[in-house]
C-alpha positions in Angstrom: 8.5 6.8 -39.3 9.0 9.8 -37.0 5.2 10.2 -36.5 4.8 6.5 -35.6 7.7 6.8 -33.0 6.2 10.0 -31.6 2.8 8.2 -31.3 4.4 5.3 -29.4 6.2 7.7 -27.1 3.1 9.7 -26.4 1.1 6.5 -25.7 3.8 5.4 -23.2 3.9 8.8 -21.5 0.1 8.9 -21.3 -0.1 5.4 -19.8 2.6 6.4 -17.3 0.8 9.6 -16.4 -2.4 7.6 -15.8 -0.4 5.2 -13.6 0.7 8.2 -11.5 -2.9 9.0 -10.6 -4.7 5.6 -10.8 -1.8 3.1 -10.1 -1.0 0.3 -12.5 -2.2 -3.3 -12.5 0.4 -6.0 -11.9 0.2 -9.6 -10.8 1.1 -10.8 -7.3 2.9 -14.0 -6.4 -0.5 -15.9 -6.6 -1.4 -14.5 -10.0 -4.0 -12.1 -8.8 -4.1 -8.6 -10.2 -3.3 -5.9 -7.7 -2.9 -2.1 -8.0 0.6 -0.9 -7.6 1.2 2.8 -6.6 4.3 4.4 -8.1 6.9 5.6 -5.7 10.6 6.4 -5.7 11.3 2.6 -5.4 9.2 1.3 -8.2 10.3 1.0 -11.8 9.2 3.2 -13.4 9.3 5.6 -10.5 6.9 8.3 -9.4 9.3 10.9 -10.7 9.4 9.2 -14.2 5.6 9.4 -14.2 5.6 13.1 -13.2 7.9 13.8 -16.1 5.6 11.8 -18.4 2.6 13.8 -17.2 4.5 17.0 -18.0 5.1 15.7 -21.5 1.5 14.6 -22.0 0.1 18.0 -20.7 2.6 19.8 -23.0 1.4 17.8 -26.0 -2.3 18.5 -25.1 -1.3 22.2 -24.7 0.3 22.3 -28.2 -2.9 20.9 -29.7 -5.2 23.5 -28.1 -6.1 26.7 -29.9 -7.6 28.5 -26.9 -4.8 30.5 -25.2 -6.7 30.4 -21.8 -6.6 26.6 -21.8 -3.0 26.6 -22.9 -2.2 28.8 -19.9 -4.1 26.6 -17.5 -2.3 23.5 -18.7 1.0 25.2 -18.3 0.2 26.2 -14.7 -1.1 22.7 -14.0 2.1 21.1 -15.4 4.2 23.4 -13.2 2.2 22.4 -10.1 3.2 18.7 -10.6 7.0 19.3 -10.4 8.9 19.6 -7.2 10.9 22.6 -8.3 9.3 24.9 -11.0 12.7 26.4 -11.7 13.5 23.1 -13.5 10.9 24.2 -16.1 12.1 27.7 -16.3 9.4 29.0 -13.9 9.9 31.1 -10.8 9.4 29.2 -7.5 7.9 32.3 -5.9 5.4 32.7 -8.8 4.2 29.1 -8.4 4.1 28.6 -4.7 1.8 25.5 -4.7 2.4 22.0 -5.8 -0.1 19.1 -6.4 0.4 15.9 -4.4 -1.0 12.6 -5.6 -2.4 10.8 -2.6 -4.4 7.6 -2.4 -8.0 8.1 -1.2 -8.6 6.1 1.9 -10.3 2.9 1.1 -8.9 0.8 3.9 -6.8 -2.1 2.8 -9.1 -3.0 -0.1 -7.8 -3.4 -3.6 -10.9 -3.5 -5.9 -9.1 -5.2 -8.7 -7.7 -8.0 -6.5 -11.0 -8.3 -4.6 -12.9 -8.7 -8.0 -10.5 -11.5 -9.0 -11.0 -13.3 -5.6 -14.8 -13.0 -5.8 -14.8 -14.2 -9.4 -12.7 -17.3 -8.4 -15.2 -18.2 -5.7 -18.1 -17.7 -8.0 -16.4 -19.8 -10.7 -15.9 -22.6 -8.2 -19.6 -22.3 -7.1 -20.7 -22.5 -10.7 -18.7 -25.7 -11.1 -20.9 -27.2 -8.3 -18.7 -26.7 -5.2 -20.4 -25.9 -2.0 -19.9 -22.4 -0.6 -17.6 -23.6 2.1 -15.4 -25.6 -0.2 -15.3 -22.8 -2.8 -14.2 -20.3 -0.1 -11.5 -22.7 1.2 -10.2 -23.5 -2.2 -10.1 -19.8 -3.2 -8.4 -18.9 0.0 -5.7 -21.6 -0.6 -5.2 -20.4 -4.2 -4.7 -16.8 -3.3 -2.9 -17.1 0.0 -5.6 -15.6 2.1 -7.6 -16.6 5.2 -11.0 -18.1 4.2 -12.8 -15.5 6.4 -11.1 -12.7 4.4 -12.2 -14.4 1.2 -15.7 -14.8 2.5 -15.9 -11.1 3.4 -14.7 -10.1 -0.1 -17.0 -12.5 -1.8 -20.1 -11.4 0.2 -19.2 -7.7 -0.3 -18.9 -8.1 -4.1 -22.0 -10.3 -4.3 -24.1 -7.7 -2.4 -22.8 -4.9 -4.6 -23.5 -7.0 -7.8 -27.0 -7.8 -6.6 -27.7 -4.2 -5.7 -26.6 -2.9 -9.1 -29.0 -5.2 -11.1 
């Protein structure tokens, strides 16, 4: 029973650590998926995710045989905490910290944009005109039809280009 519990805890910590870097997918008030970035105000918080990352890196470290990789993971783990003294490290020995910062992509949320484009395409596949599909999708997701049109056209071009 202990191993099963440990496995669930590790899965939770790993998912939380991934959310620190990649965000997590939640639904907005219109039912569309969106990417939520962890912060001090979210539950779980960014600090919870940093602790989960430390636990995950620690578990990976324990499973490695190579001492060099173990040392690297230890240093990487220390770089993710605000105060290395909390882990028993010396603050002057580890003067740098890693900051998780969103890459600039404008206001786009690829997950949400995919859902919006898929809704427009679904309406088009049901025989709706382009204009009607754009307007219905805009109403359904609480966006302006021009914004929906830009999202749909951008996703359509990208999909066509990748064929």
